[in-house]
Each structure stands twice: as C-alpha cells, then as structure tokens.
C-alpha positions in Angstrom: -63.8 -16.5 -15.3 -64.5 -17.3 -19.0 -66.5 -15.5 -21.6 -69.6 -17.8 -21.2 -69.8 -17.1 -17.5 -69.4 -13.4 -18.0 -72.2 -13.2 -20.6 -74.5 -15.3 -18.5 -74.0 -13.1 -15.5 -74.4 -10.0 -17.6 -77.7 -11.3 -19.0 -78.9 -11.7 -15.4 -78.2 -8.1 -14.6 -74.6 -8.3 -13.2 -72.4 -5.4 -14.3 -69.4 -5.5 -12.0 -66.6 -7.6 -13.4 -63.7 -5.6 -12.2 -60.4 -7.4 -11.8 -61.7 -10.4 -13.8 -59.2 -12.6 -15.7 -60.4 -12.9 -19.2 -57.2 -13.4 -21.2 -58.0 -14.4 -24.8 -61.8 -14.3 -24.2 -64.0 -14.5 -27.2 -66.5 -11.7 -26.9 -67.0 -10.7 -30.4 -70.4 -8.9 -31.0 -71.2 -9.1 -27.3 -73.6 -6.4 -25.9 -71.8 -5.2 -22.7 -73.1 -1.7 -22.4 -72.1 0.1 -19.1 -70.1 -2.9 -17.9 -67.5 -2.4 -15.2 -64.2 -3.9 -16.4 -61.9 -1.8 -14.3 -58.5 -3.5 -13.9 -59.7 -6.5 -15.9 -57.2 -8.6 -17.8 -58.4 -8.8 -21.4 -55.0 -9.4 -23.0 -55.4 -11.0 -26.5 -59.2 -10.9 -26.1 -61.5 -10.6 -29.1 -64.1 -7.9 -28.8 -64.7 -7.1 -32.5 -68.1 -5.3 -33.0 -68.8 -5.6 -29.3 -71.0 -2.9 -27.6 -68.9 -1.4 -24.8 -70.5 2.0 -24.8 -70.2 3.8 -21.4 -68.1 0.8 -20.2 -65.7 1.4 -17.3 -62.3 0.0 -18.2 -60.0 2.1 -16.0 -56.5 0.5 -15.9 -57.8 -2.5 -17.9 -55.2 -4.7 -19.7 -56.2 -4.8 -23.3 -52.8 -5.4 -24.8 -53.1 -7.0 -28.2 -56.9 -7.2 -27.9 -58.9 -7.1 -31.1 -61.6 -4.5 -30.8 -62.1 -3.7 -34.5 -65.3 -1.8 -35.2 -66.3 -2.0 -31.5 -68.6 0.6 -29.9 -66.7 2.3 -27.2 -68.5 5.6 -27.2 -68.2 7.3 -23.8 -66.2 4.5 -22.4 -63.7 5.3 -19.6 -60.3 3.8 -20.5 -58.3 6.1 -18.3 -54.7 4.6 -17.8 -55.7 1.4 -19.6 -53.1 -0.6 -21.5 -53.9 -0.9 -25.1 -50.5 -1.5 -26.6 -50.7 -3.3 -29.9 -54.5 -3.5 -29.8 -56.6 -3.4 -33.0 -59.2 -0.6 -32.9 -59.6 -0.2 -36.6 -63.0 1.4 -37.4 -63.9 1.5 -33.7 -66.1 4.3 -32.3 -64.5 6.1 -29.4 -66.4 9.3 -29.5 -66.3 11.1 -26.2 -64.2 8.3 -24.7 -61.9 8.9 -21.8 -58.3 7.9 -22.8 -56.4 10.0 -20.3 -52.8 8.8 -19.8 -53.6 5.6 -21.7 -50.8 3.4 -23.1 -51.6 3.0 -26.8 -48.2 2.3 -28.4 -48.5 0.6 -31.8 -52.3 0.7 -31.8 -54.3 0.4 -35.0 -56.8 3.2 -35.1 -57.2 3.4 -38.8 -60.5 5.0 -39.6 -61.5 5.1 -35.9 -63.9 7.7 -34.6 -62.5 9.7 -31.7 -64.6 12.8 -31.9 -64.4 14.8 -28.7 -62.3 12.1 -27.0 -60.0 12.9 -24.1 -56.5 11.7 -25.0 -54.5 14.0 -22.7 -51.1 12.5 -21.9 -51.8 9.3 -23.9 -48.9 7.5 -25.4 -49.7 6.8 -29.0 -46.1 6.2 -30.2 -45.9 4.4 -33.6 -49.7 4.1 -33.8 -51.6 4.1 -37.0 -54.2 6.9 -37.2 -54.7 6.9 -41.0 -58.1 8.5 -41.7 -59.0 8.6 -38.0 -61.5 11.3 -36.9 -60.0 13.2 -34.0 -62.0 16.4 -34.5 -62.5 18.4 -31.3 -60.5 15.8 -29.4 -58.1 16.8 -26.6 -54.6 15.5 -27.0 -52.6 18.0 -24.9 -49.3 16.5 -23.7 -49.9 13.3 -25.7 -47.1 11.4 -27.4 -47.7 10.9 -31.1 -44.1 10.5 -32.2 -43.6 8.3 -35.3 -47.4 7.9 -35.7 -49.0 7.7 -39.1 -51.6 10.5 -39.3 -52.2 10.5 -43.1 -55.7 11.8 -43.7 -56.6 12.2 -40.0 -59.1 14.9 -39.1 -57.8 17.1 -36.3 -60.0 20.1 -36.9 -60.8 21.9 -33.7 -58.6 19.6 -31.6 -56.4 20.6 -28.7 -52.8 19.7 -29.7 -50.7 21.9 -27.5 -47.5 20.3 -26.3 -48.1 17.2 -28.3 -44.9 15.3 -29.4 -45.2 14.9 -33.2 -41.5 13.9 -33.7 -41.3 11.8 -36.8 -45.1 11.8 -37.3 -46.5 11.7 -40.8 -48.7 14.7 -41.1 -49.5 14.4 -44.8 -53.1 15.2 -45.7 -53.9 15.7 -42.0 -56.8 18.1 -41.6 -56.4 21.1 -39.2 -58.1 24.5 -39.1 -57.9 27.8 -37.3 -59.6 26.2 -34.3 -56.9 23.6 -34.0 -54.7 24.5 -31.1 -51.2 23.5 -32.3 -47.7 24.6 -31.3 -46.2 27.0 -33.8 -43.3 24.6 -34.6 -45.7 21.9 -35.7 -48.0 24.2 -37.6 -45.1 25.2 -39.7 -44.1 21.6 -40.3 -47.7 20.7 -41.1 -47.9 23.5 -43.6 -44.7 22.5 -45.5 -45.6 18.8 -45.3 -48.9 19.5 -47.0 -48.3 22.5 -49.2 -44.5 22.3 -49.8 -41.8 24.8 -48.7 -40.5 26.0 -52.0 -39.2 29.5 -51.8 -40.6 29.8 -48.2 -38.8 31.8 -45.6 -37.8 29.3 -42.9 -35.0 31.4 -41.4 -34.1 30.0 -38.0 -37.1 27.6 -38.1 -37.2 24.7 -35.7 -37.6 21.6 -37.8 -35.9 19.1 -35.5 -37.0 15.5 -35.9 -39.7 16.5 -38.3 -41.0 14.0 -40.9 -40.2 15.9 -44.2 -40.1 12.9 -46.5 -40.5 14.1 -50.1 -41.0 17.7 -49.1 -40.1 20.4 -51.7 -37.7 22.8 -50.1 -36.3 24.1 -53.4 -35.1 27.7 -53.1 -36.3 27.9 -49.5 -34.5 30.2 -47.1 -33.2 27.8 -44.4 -30.5 30.0 -43.0 -30.0 29.2 -39.4 -32.8 26.5 -39.5 -32.5 23.5 -37.2 -33.1 20.2 -39.1 -31.3 17.9 -36.7 -32.8 14.5 -36.7 -35.3 15.4 -39.4 -36.3 12.8 -42.0 -35.4 14.3 -45.4 -35.7 11.1 -47.5 -36.6 12.2 -51.0 -36.8 15.9 -50.0 -35.7 18.5 -52.5 -33.1 21.1 -51.4 -32.0 22.4 -54.7 -30.8 26.0 -54.5 -32.0 26.3 -50.9 -30.1 28.8 -48.7 -28.6 26.7 -46.0 -25.9 28.9 -44.4 -25.8 28.1 -40.7 -28.5 25.5 -41.0 -28.0 22.4 -38.9 -28.4 18.9 -40.4 -26.7 16.8 -37.8 -28.4 13.4 -37.5 -30.8 14.1 -40.4 -32.1 11.0 -42.0 -32.1 10.2 -45.7 -29.2 12.4 -46.9 -26.7 10.8 -49.2 -23.0 11.4 -48.7 -23.0 13.6 -51.8 -25.9 15.6 -50.4 -24.2 16.1 -47.1 -21.0 17.3 -48.9 -23.0 19.7 -51.1 -24.8 21.1 -48.0 -21.5 21.5 -46.2 -19.8 23.5 -48.9 -22.9 25.7 -49.1 -22.4 26.6 -45.4 -24.6 24.1 -43.6 -23.6 22.3 -40.4 -23.8 18.6 -41.2 -21.6 16.9 -38.5 
C-alpha cells in the first residue's frame, strides 16, 4: 500500500489499515483522525502536521518517522516503536505510550499533558521544554535524557530512571511524585548545593554538571558514576564519600579528594 491508496480509502470511509506496509510514506498534513494503524510499518514515514488524534497505533513501527507538530492527542501508541522519531512540537496530550520504545526521540516542546508513559523507554531522548504536567511516567527509563525546561508538575515519576538526565530548569512541585533520591538531585541541580548537608546522600550516576557543592557536607555520600564536570567541590567535607567512576574529575581533583578522605578508586 502507498500513501495515495491509503488517503483515497480513508476518504471513502475506511479506517482499518492495521498491518499495512507504509515505509517512507509521505503523509504530511493528512487528516487521519481515529485511523487504525495497529502494527503498521511506518518506518521513515513523514507525518508532519498530520491529524492522528485518537488514532490506534498499537505496536506500530514508527522508527525514524517525522511527526513534527503532528496532532496525536488521545492516540494509542502502546508498545509502539518510535526510536529516533521526530515529535518536536507534537501534541500528545492524553496519549497512551505505555511500554513504548522511544530511545533518542526528539520531543522538544512537545505537549504530553496527562499522557501515559508508564514503562516507556526514553533513553537519550530530548525533552527540552516539553510539557509533561500530570503525565504518568512510573517505571519509565529517562536515563541520559535532556529535560532542560521540561514541565513535570503534578506528574507521577516514582521509580523513574533518571541516571545521567539533565534536570536543569525542570519544573516540579509538591504534587510531583518523585523518589527522594531524585528530588534531592533536582534540588541541587537547580538551586545549588553550597553548604548543604548531603551526608550519606545517594547521588550515584547523577548529572551534576557545573553544580556548586562548595562547603557542602558530603561525608559518606555516594557519587559513584556521577557527572561532576565543572562542579565546584571547594572546601566540601568528603570523608568517606565515594567518587569511583565519577565523570569529569581531573587527576589533580582526584588526588585532592583522596587526601581529604574520599574514596576515589
């Protein structure tokens, strides 16, 4: 099936196109509201500004598809494959993205208000300025994602993997359900940790690039695998703190930490 055949059939009232092969299809701006594209292969397809609201796309192959500024409000993308897809500026409010593969996806400025992203894999995705307010991301993988300026107020973030994620300028509030470890990391990423008491804190694999930890109490803290590039540790108390595998520490910095009682290797 090609794009022209699909559009003609849709115009005549057909809605069921499940398992169709539409690799590289050009469907930009198409009105495909409530279409059934379950298990359809749309790899490398162009769907920019398309209307896919309420579409069924369960287990669809959308790898490297271009869906920039598409309307996917209320669409069901459960267990779909979206790796490398472009969803910049797309509307995914109330969309179902349960257990969806979204590694490396571009979701810059996307709208995901109230979306279901439980168990989704968003590893290395770009979520700069994305609106995830009131979304559910429980058990999702957001390791090494860029969340600068993302709105996560009121979101369910329990058991989310934020290892290496950039949480700078990310918005959360008291209604955001976030594991204590990551709330602490969010706080020092956005407000600094100077003179903070971080005794025995779990900061493993946290993105702490450029964070001010001057004079902080880091006794017994665990910073293994943390990214400390450009971080400030002047006069921090580091007795018993673990820095093994930490990124961004010069040899001089490691030596200094070691003589101050830290565990570096």
